[in-house]
Residue, then its C-alpha position, 0 to 999 in steps of 0.5 A: m704970155a697969157v695969164f691963167r686963172e687956175t684952181v687946179p693942182r699945180d704938182l705933178p701928182g696932184k695933176m694925175m689925180e685929177i685925170n679922167w681914168t674912166l676915158v683912159l680905160l675906155l680908150a684901153l679897151l679899144g687898144v686891146a680889141g685892136t691888138g686882138m684883131l690884128y693878132s687874129l688877122g696874122g693868123g694867130s701871130w704877133d707879126p706883122w701887125a700886132w706887136k707894132h700896134s701894141v708898142r705904138l699904143a703903149v708909146g702913144f698912151a704914155g704921150m697921151l698922159v704927158i700932153a694932158v699935164f701941160p697947161p692950156r696956155f702952152w697949147m694956145g701958144m703952140a696952136y699956130p705953129i703946130y698948124l703951120g708945121a702940119l701945112m708944111l708937112l702937107l706941102m712936102v708930101d705934094l712935092f716928094g711924098v711917098t706913093i703907096n697903093g696909088s696915093q701920095r700920102w706920106v712923107d718919109l723922114g728916115p726912121i719914120r714915115l708920116q701921114p701929115s694929113e692925120i696930123m692936120k686933123v688935130a692941128l686945124v682944131l687946135a688952130l681954130a679953138r685958138f683963133y674963136h678964143d681970141l675973137p670977140t663974139e660979135k665978130v663971129t659972123s663978120p667978114s674977117g670972122l668968116l674968111m680966116p676960118a675958111i682959109m684955114i680949113g681951105a688950105p690943108a683941105a686942097l692940098i689933101v684932096g689932091q693926094p687923092d684922099l677925098g675921105t680925110t678932105l671931108l672929115l677936115a671940112g666936116t670938123g671945121a664947119c662943126i667948130m665954126f657953129m659951136a663958135g656961134l655961127s648965125w643960124w641965118l648964115i647956116l641957112t643961107v649956106s645950106g640953101i646955096g649948097l642945096l642949089g649946088l646939088i641940084g646943079v650937080s645933078v643936072y650938070g652931071l657928076e661924071n663931069i665933075l669927079a675923076e673917073y675912079q671917084m665916079d666908079r665909086v658913086r655908082a658903086f655906092t647906088n648899085p651893088d650890082f654894078d661891076p660886081l667883079g671890079i669896083n663892087y667886089h670888095p664893098n660886097q664882100a665886106v658886107i658878107t664878111l660882116g654878116s657872116g658872124g651872125l649874133t654871136g660870131k664864129g669865134f676869136l681866130e676862127g674867121t675865114q673870109s677875113k683870112l682868105g684875101y677876099l678883102p684888101e687891107m683888112q688890118t686897116d679900113y676893113i677891120f671892123t668886118a673882120l670883128g664882126e665875123e669873129f664876135g657878131f653882131v654883139g662884138c660890133l655892138s659892144i665896140l660901138a658902145i664903147y666908142g659911144l661912152i668915149m664920145a659922151q665922156a668927152v662931150g661932159i668934159a667939154l661942158t665943164c670947161k669954162s674957156t672958149f678955147l678948151r670947150l671948142l678944142t674938145m668939141g672939135l676933137i671928139a667931132t673929128f673921132a666921131f667922124y672917124v667912126f661914123i664914116n669907116v663903119g658906114m663905109v664897111s656896111r654900104l651905108l657910105p661910099v668907100v673912102g680911106v678913113p681907119l677905125p681909131l685905135i682898132s685899125y693899124g696904122g702908126t700916124v693915126a694911132l699917135s694922132v688920135l692919143a694925141a688929141f685925147g691927151l689935149i682932151l684929159g688936159a681940158h678936164i685937168h685944167r677945166n677951170a682955167e679962164p685965159p683972156q681973149g686976144a693974147g697974141l700970136f704965140g702966147 
């Protein structure tokens, strides 16, 4: 097992003192905002969403603090097993997953129902951080240094895109690319791949997207590029989202006073479209405040990454915060018609058990990186330690 040289407290009270409580407070503010919005969407009732959301957050925050105190060597040893476990859960979804609203994304384990793609978002970052920590810097752009990460990203992406879940597939690919770049991928290689991608886009535009995408995906592209396309069909919900978001004006209609969000104009208001409900009740000021909290959280996490001495902790923290940033960017962009509609929730505000718990688990790892920022594990420690 890898031996770490750490100048951090060994006892639990000492480690708790080292936790970045500013980051914890910012996360708690998001949780409170999410619970409040779910209470409002439930008609001023804790049922059916607010109570469950608050319980999940309480469990998640407790788990986050437990995860934070574990030493990095434990998470390095568990990185590949966690990744393989998440991959097996994705295979279970493909074989006998639960279908909801036309998408097969969940696996039923009796008392709980999991969405393995959310677990994979954390597992992939753990595995890639471990891989690049053990890989000598000069081999980052070697064939072996490129092939293995490509397989690690491509395997879950191929399983998730078939669920179908294009949003999560793109999020995984984007996070993986960010980690590869931060690990030291050559600028020449990045430019070469970008050039090939540009040629591919030109080829796609000539050949025609309709010959590549599924019909429902093509409809989403048409809806995104033309707001007047099928206004009572595929474009109805995106257009209603913009109307709901803008109806709050500068300061909003007030808590519990939303009308558009409660009259059934949008589906799944408690999940993908919750940001529009927030805009209706609290207006531009409320939306900007939430985005400011997200920005402060990202800044805190980047600051933690910059203080970490080990490659593993730096890449782990940056990869996890990149995933978090993609969540926010895609969800807000989707509901404001800046991006096509994809199923990506707003972290800690949208309703959803697996999403909330996986996000808080990720921040447990980030808080742990802050506590153990002076750890310097050796390279090439083997598969499990």
